[in-house]
N, C-alpha and C positions, 0 to 999 in steps of 0.2 A: 446725230442729227435729229432734230425734232420737227414737227409740223409747224410751219409758220403761216399765219393767216393775215391777209391784208384787211385790216379793220374797216377800210372804206368800202369793201365789197359786201359787208354784212348789214342787214337791217337791224336797227337797234330799238329795243323796247325801253323807253325812258321810264315807264311806270313799274318796272320790275322791282319787287321788294328787296331791301338790302340783305335780309336774312332768308334762308330757306324756310319754307313753311313746315309746320310740325310733321306733316305726313312724309317728309323726305329725310327726317332725322333717323340715323341708325346708330347702333352701339358699336364701339370700337372692338375689333377682334381680339378676344382674350379668353381662351379655353384650352383644355388639354387636347381636345380634338383638333383645334386649329394648330396648335404647336406640333402635334404628331404629324399632321399632313405637311406642314411646311418643312419639317425635318426630312420627311421622305422625299420630297421634291428636290431638296438640295443634295441629298445623298446620291440621287440618281441623275443629277445634272439635267433636270427637266424644268420646263417653263409652264406657267399657267396663265391663261388669259385673265383669270381672276386678279392676279397681281399686276400684270403688264397693262391692263386696261383700267385699273383702279376701280373694280366693280364694287358698288356699295354694299353688296350682299355677301362679301367674302367671309365675314365673321359667322353669319348664319349658316352658309353652305359648308364651310370648312369644319365647323363644329359638328355637322352631320356626317362628315367624311366624304363630301361631294366636291369635286373640282373639275374644271374644264381644262384638259391638257392642250397646251399650245405647241404645235409641231413646227419643226424647221427653223428653230431659233426665235429670237425676240427682236429682229430687225426686219421691217417690212419695206418692200420696193415701192409702195404707194404712200401718198400723203393726204389721207382723208382728213377733213377739217375738224372732225369730232373725236378722233381716236388717239389715245395716249401712247400707243405702241410706237417705238422709235422708227424713224424713216431713214433709209440709207442703203448701203451696199452690204447685203448679208454675206456671212462666211459660207464656205463650202458645206454642202449637205452632210449631215451625220446619218449615214445609212444604218447605223446600229440603234438609232433612236427608237424605232418601232419595238424592238425587243425590250428596251428599258421601260418604255411606257407600259407595255403589256405586263411586265413583271410587277410594276407598281400597281396596276389595276388588280392583278391577282393577289398581291399582298393586302390590298384594301378589301378584297372579296366583294367587289362592286356588283350590284344587280343591273346598273345602267351606267354607261360610260359616255362622256361627251368629248369629242376630239375636234379641235379647230386648228387654224394655222395663220401665220402671216401670209401676205401675198408674196410669191416668189416668181415674178414675171420674167426673170432672167433665165429660168429653167425651161427646157423644151416642153415639158408636160406640166409646168407650174407646181411641181411637187406632188402630183396626183398619186404617183406610185408609193409615196410615203404614207399617205392615207390608207391605201389598199394594203400595204404590208403591215401597218399597225393593226388594222381590223383583223387580218389573218392571224397575227401573233397573239392577239387577245383571245380569239376563238380557240386557239390551240391550248390555252391555259384555263379558260373560264367559259365553258360552253353555255352557261345559263345567263351570261351578261348580255343585255341588249346594248347596241352601239349606235350612237347618234353622231353624225359628222356635220360640222358647220364649215362649209367649204368656201373658198374664194370663187370667182367666176371663171378662172382659168382662161381668161380672155375669150370666152365663148367656144373654146376648143372642145368639140364633141368627143374626140379620141381620148383626151385627158379625163373628161367626165366619165367616159365608159370604163376607164381603169378603176375608178372609185366604185361605180355601180356594179362592176363584176365581182367585187368583194362583198356585195350584198349587205350594206348597212341597213339596220331596221328603219332608221330615220335619216333622211337627207335634208339638211338645212342650208339654205343660202339666203342671206339677209338682203332685202330690198332697201332697208335703212331709212329712206325718206321719200318724199313725193317727187315726181319728175322735174318740176320747176326748180327745185333746189339742188339738183344733182351736180351742176357745175361748181357750186360752192362747197357742198357737203362731201361729194365723192368725185373729184375732178377727173380721175382716171377710170371711172366706171361708167356704165350706161344702163339706164332703167330698163329698156327693152331687152338688153342682153341678159340682165338678171332674171327677167320673166322667162326668157328662152331657156336659161339653165334649169329653172324649176320645171318647165314643161318637158325638156329633154330627159331629165331624170325620171319623170313619171313614165315617159314613153319607153325608156331603156329597161325599166323594172317596175311594172305596174304594182308589184307587191310592196314597194318601199313607201313609207309615209313621207310626204314632203312637208316642209316647214319653212317659215320665214319670219323676219321680225322688222319692225320699223320703230323709229324714235319720233316723239312729238315734242313741241316746244322750241322748234328751230325757225318758226315763222310760217309754217304751213297753215292752211285753213282746214276747218273740219270737213268741208266738201272735198278737198283734195285727199284727205285721209280716206274718206269713204270711197272715192274713186279708185285709189290704190287697192283697197280691200276688194272691190268688185273685180279689178284686174286679176288679183291673186286667185279669187274663186273661179274666174274664167279659165285659169290655168290649173284648176283642180288641186290647189294647195290645201293641205289638211289642217295644219296647225299654224296659228298666228300669234306672235308676241308683240305687245305694244308697251313701250315704257317711256319715261321722261328722260330727255337728254340732260345730262349734267356736265358742265364744263370742267375739264381736268385742270386747266390753268388759263391765264390770260393769253397764252399763245394759240388758243383754240377758239372755235366758234363761240360767240356769246349766246347765252340763253335768251330766247325771245320772250317766253312766258312760262310760268309754272302751270301745268295742266291740273285741274282739280280732280280728285278721285271720282267724283260723280261723272265726269266726262269719260274717264277710263271705263267706268261701269257701262256707260252708254255704248262705247266702242265694243265692249264685250258682248252686250246683248244684241247689237246690230250684227256683229260678226257671226254669232251663233245662228241668228235668223237667216243669214246669207248661206249657211251650209257648212261653215268650218266645223271640223270635228272637235276642235279645242281652240279656245281663245284665252290666252293669259295676258290680261291687260291691267296695268297698275303703275303707279309712279316709280316703283323700284324694280319693275320687271326688266330683265335682260334676257338675251337669247336662250340661255340654258337654265334660267331660273325655274325651279321646280320641275326640271326635265325628267327626273326619275319618277316623280309623282304622275306626270302626264303619261309616261309610258305604261306605268302600272294601271292607271285608271282606264286607259284605252285598251288594256289587255293585249299589248303587243308582244307576240311570242319571239323568243330568241331563235335566230336562224342557225343553220348548220355551217360548218367550215366550208368555204368555197375553195376550189382548186385553181 
């Protein structure tokens, strides 16, 4: 099952160019590093958000040996209007997955690892224990590796979030995705205030964790609305912000309202840094984990010890 969007509910930009602008063109993935990483994922029966979400940076990132592991399968219980990941009824949890992910991370000898997941709203804890177990399994094998988790909102369940925070990830990421006005269309089963609450709770539960979020532009939001979201995020002490261009996976998904020029992305970066974000990654091809390892290295984030 895929996400189906009612085209009548979406604002259309009639002046959108027929072709993508030059700044959105990327090379097709074709390198030895890409092939090795793809082979490793298939051998271990693992998923990556790079593939499932059709990330435009897959060639660049996989060539460098960097990937974002997608936990708990490739079927999501939600139907966000922008996301290429399949929607439907997921299979039973694979409780051995954390071990296999950790062994792959060790094989790659990563300095920084990014873990994300589909939404699993049918589970009592939303799958939070899978995140926690994966973090601990990685730490048992690779003590120098810093770990970034990109989590769902767990329906605002503080106990579920606490399970993840107790495993002490270095970076806790939860994406706001868009401006409040567009939530009903872009994230129909999510809530803007709930996402802000998740980020705030994470900081309260573990003040030593770096918090991070990301938004997309080009969906019909105004610049003023983007700036308002940025202020809300800083009011909740979010450290890292990513801003990227929404790209439509197919005609079944939300249409692109406009292509945002690189100069505007630079403006968002500059304003965000002036607001007090510790890092702003803003550009047309930026995604949640784009240059994540470089961010962690530049911010000198130390690896934490194994939690019990």
